[in-house]
FIROGU-583983 format. One record per atom (N, C-alpha, C): chain; x, y, z. Coordinates in steps of 0.2 Angstrom, whole numbers, m for minus. Layout:
# FIROGU-583983
+-------+-------+-------+-------+
! chain !  east ! north !    up !
+-------+-------+-------+-------+
!     A !     X !     Y !     Z !
...
+-------+-------+-------+-------+
This chain:
# FIROGU-583983
+-------+-------+-------+-------+
! chain !  east ! north !    up !
+-------+-------+-------+-------+
!     A !  m235 !   616 !   218 !
!     A !  m239 !   623 !   218 !
!     A !  m243 !   623 !   224 !
!     A !  m245 !   617 !   227 !
!     A !  m251 !   620 !   232 !
!     A !  m247 !   621 !   236 !
!     A !  m242 !   619 !   239 !
!     A !  m238 !   622 !   244 !
!     A !  m237 !   631 !   244 !
!     A !  m235 !   633 !   240 !
!     A !  m235 !   642 !   239 !
!     A !  m241 !   645 !   238 !
!     A !  m247 !   641 !   236 !
!     A !  m252 !   642 !   237 !
!     A !  m253 !   644 !   242 !
!     A !  m253 !   638 !   247 !
!     A !  m253 !   638 !   254 !
!     A !  m251 !   645 !   258 !
!     A !  m246 !   645 !   255 !
!     A !  m241 !   650 !   259 !
!     A !  m243 !   655 !   256 !
!     A !  m244 !   658 !   251 !
!     A !  m250 !   664 !   249 !
!     A !  m255 !   665 !   252 !
!     A !  m259 !   661 !   254 !
!     A !  m266 !   662 !   258 !
!     A !  m264 !   664 !   265 !
!     A !  m258 !   659 !   267 !
!     A !  m258 !   662 !   277 !
!     A !  m254 !   670 !   276 !
!     A !  m250 !   671 !   272 !
!     A !  m247 !   678 !   271 !
!     A !  m255 !   684 !   269 !
!     A !  m259 !   679 !   267 !
!     A !  m263 !   687 !   265 !
!     A !  m266 !   685 !   272 !
!     A !  m269 !   682 !   274 !
!     A !  m273 !   679 !   282 !
!     A !  m271 !   685 !   285 !
!     A !  m262 !   684 !   286 !
!     A !  m258 !   687 !   291 !
!     A !  m259 !   695 !   290 !
!     A !  m259 !   698 !   283 !
!     A !  m259 !   703 !   284 !
!     A !  m264 !   707 !   286 !
!     A !  m272 !   702 !   283 !
!     A !  m278 !   705 !   286 !
!     A !  m280 !   706 !   292 !
!     A !  m274 !   701 !   294 !
!     A !  m278 !   700 !   303 !
!     A !  m274 !   707 !   305 !
!     A !  m269 !   706 !   301 !
!     A !  m265 !   713 !   303 !
!     A !  m266 !   719 !   303 !
!     A !  m271 !   722 !   296 !
!     A !  m274 !   727 !   294 !
!     A !  m281 !   728 !   300 !
!     A !  m282 !   721 !   304 !
!     A !  m288 !   724 !   307 !
!     A !  m288 !   726 !   314 !
!     A !  m281 !   723 !   317 !
!     A !  m278 !   725 !   324 !
!     A !  m277 !   732 !   323 !
!     A !  m272 !   733 !   318 !
!     A !  m271 !   740 !   318 !
!     A !  m277 !   743 !   318 !
!     A !  m280 !   743 !   315 !
!     A !  m288 !   747 !   312 !
!     A !  m289 !   748 !   320 !
!     A !  m292 !   743 !   323 !
!     A !  m294 !   743 !   329 !
!     A !  m293 !   747 !   336 !
!     A !  m287 !   746 !   335 !
!     A !  m282 !   751 !   340 !
!     A !  m282 !   758 !   339 !
!     A !  m281 !   758 !   334 !
!     A !  m281 !   765 !   331 !
!     A !  m291 !   768 !   331 !
!     A !  m296 !   765 !   332 !
!     A !  m303 !   766 !   334 !
!     A !  m305 !   767 !   341 !
!     A !  m299 !   762 !   345 !
!     A !  m299 !   764 !   352 !
!     A !  m298 !   768 !   355 !
!     A !  m295 !   772 !   351 !
!     A !  m292 !   780 !   352 !
!     A !  m298 !   784 !   356 !
!     A !  m304 !   782 !   350 !
!     A !  m308 !   788 !   351 !
!     A !  m316 !   783 !   356 !
!     A !  m315 !   777 !   355 !
!     A !  m323 !   774 !   357 !
!     A !  m320 !   769 !   358 !
!     A !  m324 !   765 !   365 !
!     A !  m323 !   759 !   369 !
!     A !  m324 !   753 !   362 !
!     A !  m321 !   748 !   364 !
!     A !  m321 !   741 !   358 !
!     A !  m328 !   739 !   355 !
!     A !  m329 !   740 !   362 !
!     A !  m339 !   738 !   360 !
!     A !  m343 !   742 !   358 !
!     A !  m341 !   747 !   357 !
!     A !  m346 !   753 !   351 !
!     A !  m344 !   752 !   345 !
!     A !  m338 !   750 !   345 !
!     A !  m334 !   750 !   337 !
!     A !  m341 !   742 !   332 !
!     A !  m344 !   746 !   329 !
!     A !  m345 !   740 !   322 !
!     A !  m339 !   735 !   318 !
!     A !  m342 !   731 !   318 !
!     A !  m336 !   726 !   310 !
!     A !  m338 !   731 !   305 !
!     A !  m344 !   733 !   302 !
!     A !  m345 !   738 !   295 !
!     A !  m339 !   745 !   297 !
!     A !  m339 !   747 !   302 !
!     A !  m334 !   753 !   304 !
!     A !  m326 !   750 !   304 !
!     A !  m324 !   744 !   307 !
!     A !  m318 !   742 !   306 !
!     A !  m316 !   741 !   301 !
!     A !  m319 !   738 !   296 !
!     A !  m319 !   735 !   288 !
!     A !  m318 !   738 !   285 !
!     A !  m322 !   746 !   287 !
!     A !  m320 !   753 !   281 !
!     A !  m312 !   756 !   285 !
!     A !  m311 !   756 !   291 !
!     A !  m305 !   758 !   291 !
!     A !  m299 !   754 !   289 !
!     A !  m301 !   749 !   290 !
!     A !  m295 !   744 !   288 !
!     A !  m296 !   742 !   279 !
!     A !  m302 !   744 !   278 !
!     A !  m300 !   743 !   270 !
!     A !  m302 !   735 !   268 !
!     A !  m306 !   732 !   271 !
!     A !  m308 !   726 !   271 !
!     A !  m314 !   725 !   271 !
!     A !  m319 !   721 !   265 !
!     A !  m323 !   716 !   265 !
!     A !  m327 !   714 !   269 !
!     A !  m332 !   715 !   273 !
!     A !  m336 !   712 !   276 !
!     A !  m334 !   702 !   277 !
!     A !  m335 !   704 !   272 !
!     A !  m335 !   696 !   271 !
!     A !  m329 !   692 !   273 !
!     A !  m324 !   695 !   271 !
!     A !  m316 !   694 !   274 !
!     A !  m317 !   695 !   279 !
!     A !  m320 !   699 !   285 !
!     A !  m318 !   700 !   291 !
!     A !  m321 !   695 !   294 !
!     A !  m329 !   693 !   291 !
!     A !  m334 !   687 !   294 !
!     A !  m328 !   680 !   294 !
!     A !  m324 !   680 !   290 !
!     A !  m321 !   673 !   288 !
!     A !  m315 !   671 !   296 !
!     A !  m313 !   676 !   299 !
!     A !  m310 !   676 !   304 !
!     A !  m313 !   681 !   308 !
!     A !  m316 !   684 !   310 !
!     A !  m318 !   686 !   318 !
!     A !  m327 !   687 !   316 !
!     A !  m330 !   688 !   323 !
!     A !  m339 !   690 !   324 !
!     A !  m338 !   694 !   326 !
!     A !  m334 !   698 !   330 !
!     A !  m336 !   705 !   332 !
!     A !  m329 !   709 !   332 !
!     A !  m328 !   716 !   334 !
!     A !  m325 !   717 !   336 !
!     A !  m321 !   716 !   343 !
!     A !  m324 !   716 !   347 !
!     A !  m321 !   711 !   354 !
!     A !  m315 !   706 !   351 !
!     A !  m318 !   702 !   347 !
!     A !  m317 !   696 !   347 !
!     A !  m308 !   697 !   342 !
!     A !  m308 !   703 !   337 !
!     A !  m301 !   705 !   338 !
!     A !  m297 !   707 !   342 !
!     A !  m299 !   712 !   346 !
!     A !  m295 !   712 !   352 !
!     A !  m295 !   707 !   358 !
!     A !  m299 !   703 !   356 !
!     A !  m297 !   696 !   362 !
!     A !  m289 !   692 !   357 !
!     A !  m291 !   693 !   351 !
!     A !  m282 !   691 !   348 !
!     A !  m277 !   694 !   349 !
!     A !  m278 !   699 !   350 !
!     A !  m273 !   705 !   352 !
!     A !  m270 !   703 !   360 !
!     A !  m275 !   701 !   363 !
!     A !  m275 !   701 !   370 !
!     A !  m269 !   695 !   373 !
!     A !  m272 !   689 !   368 !
!     A !  m271 !   682 !   367 !
!     A !  m261 !   682 !   367 !
!     A !  m261 !   684 !   362 !
!     A !  m254 !   687 !   357 !
!     A !  m249 !   689 !   363 !
!     A !  m252 !   695 !   366 !
!     A !  m248 !   697 !   371 !
!     A !  m247 !   693 !   376 !
!     A !  m253 !   689 !   379 !
!     A !  m251 !   686 !   384 !
!     A !  m246 !   680 !   384 !
!     A !  m245 !   677 !   377 !
!     A !  m242 !   672 !   375 !
!     A !  m234 !   675 !   377 !
!     A !  m233 !   682 !   373 !
!     A !  m228 !   684 !   372 !
!     A !  m223 !   684 !   380 !
!     A !  m227 !   687 !   386 !
!     A !  m226 !   687 !   390 !
!     A !  m225 !   679 !   394 !
!     A !  m230 !   676 !   394 !
!     A !  m229 !   667 !   396 !
!     A !  m220 !   667 !   395 !
!     A !  m219 !   665 !   386 !
!     A !  m213 !   663 !   383 !
!     A !  m206 !   668 !   385 !
!     A !  m209 !   675 !   388 !
!     A !  m204 !   678 !   391 !
!     A !  m203 !   674 !   396 !
!     A !  m205 !   674 !   400 !
!     A !  m204 !   673 !   408 !
!     A !  m202 !   667 !   406 !
!     A !  m206 !   662 !   405 !
!     A !  m204 !   654 !   402 !
!     A !  m195 !   653 !   403 !
!     A !  m194 !   658 !   399 !
!     A !  m187 !   658 !   395 !
!     A !  m183 !   659 !   398 !
!     A !  m185 !   666 !   404 !
!     A !  m179 !   666 !   408 !
!     A !  m181 !   662 !   416 !
!     A !  m185 !   662 !   418 !
!     A !  m185 !   659 !   423 !
!     A !  m187 !   651 !   425 !
!     A !  m184 !   648 !   429 !
!     A !  m189 !   640 !   430 !
!     A !  m194 !   641 !   436 !
!     A !  m200 !   633 !   436 !
!     A !  m204 !   638 !   443 !
!     A !  m200 !   634 !   448 !
!     A !  m194 !   632 !   450 !
!     A !  m193 !   631 !   455 !
!     A !  m187 !   636 !   457 !
!     A !  m184 !   641 !   451 !
!     A !  m181 !   648 !   453 !
!     A !  m184 !   654 !   452 !
!     A !  m186 !   656 !   452 !
!     A !  m189 !   665 !   450 !
!     A !  m186 !   669 !   453 !
!     A !  m187 !   674 !   453 !
!     A !  m185 !   680 !   455 !
!     A !  m190 !   687 !   455 !
!     A !  m192 !   686 !   458 !
!     A !  m201 !   691 !   458 !
!     A !  m197 !   697 !   457 !
!     A !  m194 !   700 !   458 !
!     A !  m190 !   704 !   455 !
!     A !  m188 !   708 !   451 !
!     A !  m186 !   701 !   446 !
!     A !  m184 !   702 !   440 !
!     A !  m190 !   699 !   435 !
!     A !  m197 !   693 !   439 !
!     A !  m200 !   694 !   434 !
!     A !  m207 !   702 !   432 !
!     A !  m205 !   707 !   439 !
!     A !  m207 !   712 !   437 !
!     A !  m204 !   718 !   432 !
!     A !  m197 !   718 !   433 !
!     A !  m195 !   720 !   427 !
!     A !  m196 !   718 !   422 !
!     A !  m196 !   712 !   420 !
!     A !  m200 !   707 !   413 !
!     A !  m205 !   709 !   412 !
!     A !  m210 !   710 !   415 !
!     A !  m217 !   710 !   412 !
!     A !  m216 !   717 !   412 !
!     A !  m214 !   725 !   416 !
!     A !  m216 !   728 !   414 !
!     A !  m209 !   731 !   407 !
!     A !  m205 !   727 !   407 !
!     A !  m202 !   728 !   401 !
!     A !  m203 !   725 !   393 !
!     A !  m210 !   721 !   394 !
!     A !  m213 !   720 !   388 !
!     A !  m219 !   726 !   388 !
!     A !  m219 !   728 !   392 !
!     A !  m228 !   734 !   392 !
!     A !  m226 !   739 !   389 !
!     A !  m219 !   741 !   392 !
!     A !  m214 !   749 !   388 !
!     A !  m215 !   748 !   382 !
!     A !  m211 !   739 !   378 !
!     A !  m210 !   738 !   371 !
!     A !  m219 !   739 !   367 !
!     A !  m222 !   737 !   371 !
!     A !  m228 !   737 !   368 !
!     A !  m233 !   744 !   370 !
!     A !  m230 !   747 !   372 !
!     A !  m233 !   755 !   374 !
!     A !  m238 !   758 !   371 !
!     A !  m237 !   758 !   364 !
!     A !  m242 !   760 !   361 !
!     A !  m252 !   756 !   360 !
!     A !  m249 !   749 !   360 !
!     A !  m255 !   747 !   362 !
!     A !  m258 !   747 !   371 !
!     A !  m252 !   746 !   376 !
!     A !  m253 !   747 !   381 !
!     A !  m256 !   753 !   385 !
!     A !  m254 !   758 !   382 !
!     A !  m258 !   764 !   382 !
!     A !  m268 !   764 !   379 !
!     A !  m267 !   761 !   375 !
!     A !  m273 !   762 !   373 !
!     A !  m280 !   757 !   378 !
!     A !  m277 !   752 !   381 !
!     A !  m279 !   746 !   382 !
!     A !  m280 !   751 !   390 !
!     A !  m275 !   756 !   394 !
!     A !  m276 !   757 !   399 !
!     A !  m281 !   760 !   399 !
!     A !  m281 !   765 !   394 !
!     A !  m286 !   773 !   394 !
!     A !  m295 !   770 !   394 !
!     A !  m297 !   775 !   397 !
!     A !  m303 !   774 !   396 !
!     A !  m308 !   769 !   392 !
!     A !  m305 !   768 !   388 !
!     A !  m307 !   767 !   381 !
!     A !  m306 !   757 !   380 !
!     A !  m301 !   759 !   385 !
!     A !  m299 !   750 !   386 !
!     A !  m300 !   746 !   387 !
!     A !  m297 !   742 !   390 !
!     A !  m299 !   733 !   393 !
!     A !  m292 !   734 !   400 !
!     A !  m296 !   736 !   405 !
!     A !  m290 !   737 !   411 !
!     A !  m290 !   730 !   413 !
!     A !  m295 !   727 !   414 !
!     A !  m297 !   721 !   416 !
!     A !  m291 !   713 !   414 !
!     A !  m288 !   718 !   405 !
!     A !  m282 !   714 !   404 !
!     A !  m278 !   712 !   408 !
!     A !  m276 !   720 !   410 !
!     A !  m270 !   718 !   416 !
!     A !  m270 !   714 !   420 !
!     A !  m276 !   715 !   422 !
!     A !  m276 !   709 !   430 !
!     A !  m275 !   701 !   426 !
!     A !  m277 !   700 !   421 !
!     A !  m274 !   694 !   417 !
!     A !  m267 !   692 !   418 !
!     A !  m263 !   697 !   416 !
!     A !  m258 !   697 !   417 !
!     A !  m253 !   696 !   422 !
!     A !  m256 !   701 !   425 !
!     A !  m250 !   701 !   432 !
!     A !  m255 !   694 !   437 !
!     A !  m260 !   691 !   435 !
!     A !  m261 !   685 !   439 !
!     A !  m257 !   677 !   436 !
!     A !  m255 !   680 !   428 !
!     A !  m252 !   675 !   426 !
!     A !  m246 !   673 !   431 !
!     A !  m244 !   676 !   437 !
!     A !  m238 !   674 !   441 !
!     A !  m243 !   673 !   447 !
!     A !  m247 !   672 !   449 !
!     A !  m251 !   672 !   456 !
!     A !  m246 !   666 !   459 !
!     A !  m248 !   659 !   456 !
!     A !  m244 !   655 !   461 !
!     A !  m238 !   656 !   464 !
!     A !  m233 !   659 !   459 !
!     A !  m226 !   660 !   463 !
!     A !  m227 !   666 !   468 !
!     A !  m229 !   672 !   465 !
!     A !  m231 !   676 !   470 !
!     A !  m233 !   674 !   477 !
!     A !  m239 !   670 !   478 !
!     A !  m242 !   669 !   484 !
!     A !  m235 !   663 !   487 !
!     A !  m233 !   660 !   486 !
!     A !  m228 !   653 !   486 !
!     A !  m222 !   657 !   491 !
!     A !  m220 !   662 !   485 !
!     A !  m216 !   667 !   490 !
!     A !  m219 !   670 !   496 !
!     A !  m224 !   673 !   496 !
!     A !  m228 !   675 !   502 !
!     A !  m227 !   670 !   507 !
!     A !  m230 !   664 !   504 !
!     A !  m229 !   659 !   510 !
!     A !  m221 !   659 !   515 !
!     A !  m218 !   657 !   509 !
!     A !  m209 !   658 !   512 !
!     A !  m208 !   661 !   516 !
!     A !  m211 !   670 !   516 !
!     A !  m209 !   674 !   520 !
!     A !  m212 !   675 !   526 !
!     A !  m214 !   668 !   528 !
!     A !  m221 !   670 !   535 !
!     A !  m228 !   672 !   534 !
!     A !  m230 !   675 !   530 !
!     A !  m237 !   674 !   530 !
!     A !  m242 !   670 !   530 !
!     A !  m245 !   670 !   535 !
!     A !  m249 !   664 !   538 !
!     A !  m258 !   665 !   539 !
!     A !  m259 !   667 !   532 !
!     A !  m266 !   672 !   531 !
!     A !  m270 !   665 !   530 !
!     A !  m277 !   668 !   530 !
!     A !  m281 !   660 !   524 !
!     A !  m280 !   661 !   521 !
!     A !  m283 !   654 !   515 !
!     A !  m284 !   656 !   510 !
!     A !  m288 !   662 !   508 !
!     A !  m292 !   664 !   510 !
!     A !  m297 !   669 !   507 !
!     A !  m291 !   674 !   510 !
!     A !  m293 !   675 !   516 !
!     A !  m287 !   683 !   518 !
!     A !  m281 !   683 !   511 !
!     A !  m277 !   680 !   509 !
!     A !  m272 !   679 !   503 !
!     A !  m276 !   681 !   499 !
!     A !  m280 !   680 !   496 !
!     A !  m286 !   682 !   490 !
!     A !  m286 !   688 !   489 !
!     A !  m290 !   692 !   495 !
!     A !  m290 !   698 !   496 !
!     A !  m286 !   703 !   496 !
!     A !  m277 !   699 !   499 !
!     A !  m271 !   704 !   501 !
!     A !  m268 !   703 !   490 !
!     A !  m269 !   697 !   486 !
!     A !  m269 !   697 !   481 !
!     A !  m272 !   702 !   476 !
!     A !  m280 !   702 !   478 !
!     A !  m282 !   708 !   474 !
!     A !  m283 !   715 !   473 !
!     A !  m279 !   714 !   481 !
!     A !  m277 !   722 !   483 !
!     A !  m269 !   725 !   480 !
!     A !  m266 !   719 !   480 !
!     A !  m260 !   719 !   476 !
!     A !  m262 !   723 !   467 !
!     A !  m264 !   718 !   464 !
!     A !  m266 !   718 !   457 !
!     A !  m269 !   723 !   456 !
!     A !  m273 !   727 !   459 !
!     A !  m277 !   734 !   458 !
!     A !  m272 !   739 !   458 !
!     A !  m269 !   739 !   464 !
!     A !  m262 !   743 !   464 !
!     A !  m257 !   744 !   461 !
!     A !  m256 !   739 !   458 !
!     A !  m250 !   738 !   453 !
!     A !  m255 !   741 !   444 !
!     A !  m259 !   740 !   446 !
!     A !  m264 !   742 !   439 !
!     A !  m265 !   750 !   440 !
!     A !  m265 !   749 !   443 !
!     A !  m266 !   759 !   447 !
!     A !  m258 !   762 !   444 !
!     A !  m254 !   758 !   446 !
!     A !  m248 !   763 !   447 !
!     A !  m245 !   761 !   437 !
!     A !  m247 !   756 !   436 !
!     A !  m244 !   757 !   429 !
!     A !  m250 !   759 !   423 !
!     A !  m255 !   760 !   425 !
!     A !  m262 !   765 !   422 !
!     A !  m257 !   772 !   423 !
!     A !  m254 !   774 !   431 !
!     A !  m252 !   782 !   430 !
!     A !  m245 !   784 !   425 !
!     A !  m244 !   776 !   425 !
!     A !  m238 !   777 !   421 !
!     A !  m237 !   779 !   413 !
!     A !  m242 !   774 !   412 !
!     A !  m243 !   776 !   404 !
!     A !  m245 !   782 !   402 !
!     A !  m251 !   784 !   406 !
!     A !  m253 !   795 !   406 !
!     A !  m250 !   797 !   406 !
!     A !  m241 !   796 !   409 !
!     A !  m238 !   802 !   410 !
!     A !  m232 !   796 !   404 !
!     A !  m236 !   795 !   398 !
!     A !  m233 !   793 !   393 !
!     A !  m226 !   789 !   395 !
!     A !  m225 !   785 !   398 !
!     A !  m220 !   781 !   402 !
!     A !  m212 !   784 !   400 !
!     A !  m213 !   789 !   403 !
!     A !  m206 !   793 !   406 !
!     A !  m201 !   790 !   407 !
!     A !  m205 !   786 !   415 !
!     A !  m201 !   783 !   418 !
!     A !  m200 !   776 !   417 !
!     A !  m194 !   773 !   415 !
!     A !  m190 !   766 !   415 !
!     A !  m195 !   761 !   418 !
!     A !  m193 !   755 !   415 !
!     A !  m199 !   750 !   414 !
!     A !  m195 !   747 !   423 !
!     A !  m189 !   749 !   425 !
!     A !  m184 !   745 !   429 !
!     A !  m188 !   750 !   435 !
!     A !  m190 !   755 !   438 !
!     A !  m191 !   760 !   440 !
!     A !  m199 !   759 !   442 !
!     A !  m202 !   758 !   436 !
!     A !  m209 !   755 !   438 !
!     A !  m208 !   750 !   441 !
!     A !  m206 !   745 !   440 !
!     A !  m206 !   735 !   443 !
!     A !  m203 !   738 !   450 !
!     A !  m199 !   744 !   453 !
!     A !  m197 !   745 !   458 !
!     A !  m202 !   747 !   463 !
!     A !  m206 !   751 !   460 !
!     A !  m214 !   754 !   466 !
!     A !  m217 !   748 !   466 !
!     A !  m219 !   745 !   462 !
!     A !  m224 !   739 !   463 !
!     A !  m221 !   736 !   467 !
!     A !  m214 !   731 !   467 !
!     A !  m212 !   727 !   471 !
!     A !  m212 !   731 !   478 !
!     A !  m209 !   738 !   478 !
!     A !  m208 !   740 !   486 !
!     A !  m216 !   741 !   488 !
!     A !  m223 !   744 !   486 !
!     A !  m225 !   745 !   488 !
!     A !  m231 !   735 !   490 !
!     A !  m228 !   731 !   485 !
!     A !  m230 !   725 !   489 !
!     A !  m226 !   722 !   493 !
!     A !  m221 !   722 !   496 !
!     A !  m217 !   720 !   500 !
!     A !  m218 !   725 !   507 !
!     A !  m221 !   733 !   507 !
!     A !  m221 !   738 !   510 !
!     A !  m228 !   733 !   514 !
!     A !  m235 !   732 !   511 !
!     A !  m239 !   728 !   512 !
!     A !  m236 !   721 !   519 !
!     A !  m232 !   717 !   513 !
!     A !  m231 !   710 !   517 !
!     A !  m228 !   711 !   524 !
!     A !  m224 !   717 !   525 !
!     A !  m221 !   717 !   529 !
!     A !  m226 !   720 !   536 !
!     A !  m232 !   725 !   533 !
!     A !  m237 !   724 !   539 !
!     A !  m241 !   718 !   541 !
!     A !  m241 !   716 !   537 !
!     A !  m245 !   711 !   537 !
!     A !  m241 !   705 !   541 !
!     A !  m236 !   705 !   542 !
!     A !  m231 !   700 !   546 !
!     A !  m230 !   702 !   552 !
!     A !  m229 !   710 !   553 !
!     A !  m229 !   713 !   561 !
!     A !  m236 !   713 !   563 !
!     A !  m241 !   713 !   561 !
!     A !  m245 !   713 !   562 !
!     A !  m248 !   711 !   569 !
!     A !  m251 !   713 !   574 !
!     A !  m251 !   707 !   581 !
!     A !  m257 !   706 !   581 !
!     A !  m265 !   709 !   575 !
!     A !  m270 !   706 !   575 !
!     A !  m269 !   701 !   570 !
!     A !  m269 !   692 !   569 !
!     A !  m267 !   689 !   563 !
!     A !  m275 !   687 !   563 !
!     A !  m281 !   689 !   568 !
!     A !  m287 !   686 !   566 !
!     A !  m293 !   690 !   562 !
!     A !  m291 !   694 !   560 !
!     A !  m294 !   701 !   553 !
!     A !  m299 !   694 !   549 !
!     A !  m304 !   697 !   549 !
!     A !  m308 !   690 !   543 !
!     A !  m310 !   696 !   539 !
!     A !  m313 !   692 !   533 !
!     A !  m314 !   695 !   526 !
!     A !  m322 !   693 !   526 !
+-------+-------+-------+-------+
């Protein structure tokens, strides 16, 4: 009997959180997360405030749980497809873009002016060590500081492409966007490799 009761409680918690997350994303179509109060969110989700405070303190806490689940999905997917010793960067970009496409309703909100663009910086940074190691193998001999600056440039350029993709209702395929990111990245890399001025500092 206790086991059945626990199962019912778990399902109740799951549904409560689901309603709160869906309601938050709906509200974020109109305003930033930090402008959304627990009272407003509870009203939208038709959940009382005591129940809300059992699980969260603020609306941003709800968003952070959504983002954490999304990050975990990406990590699990990449881990199941690639090993640390043998990872294909173009395929990794394809996989990340595919997951973004599959979660496009959520991602479009995060990429909007009311969203959390910094989250996508975290997503792309998940593959940082693999990407940087790949650049080293291709002959880039920049200092650590220069490499950090170049990676920041690539991250922000990738986010700009993904945001443009989202604003155009993701009409392009994930593969096409991944290819654009790859071309932009390796175009920058080739320019750095062929540059005669390796003394530039940041």
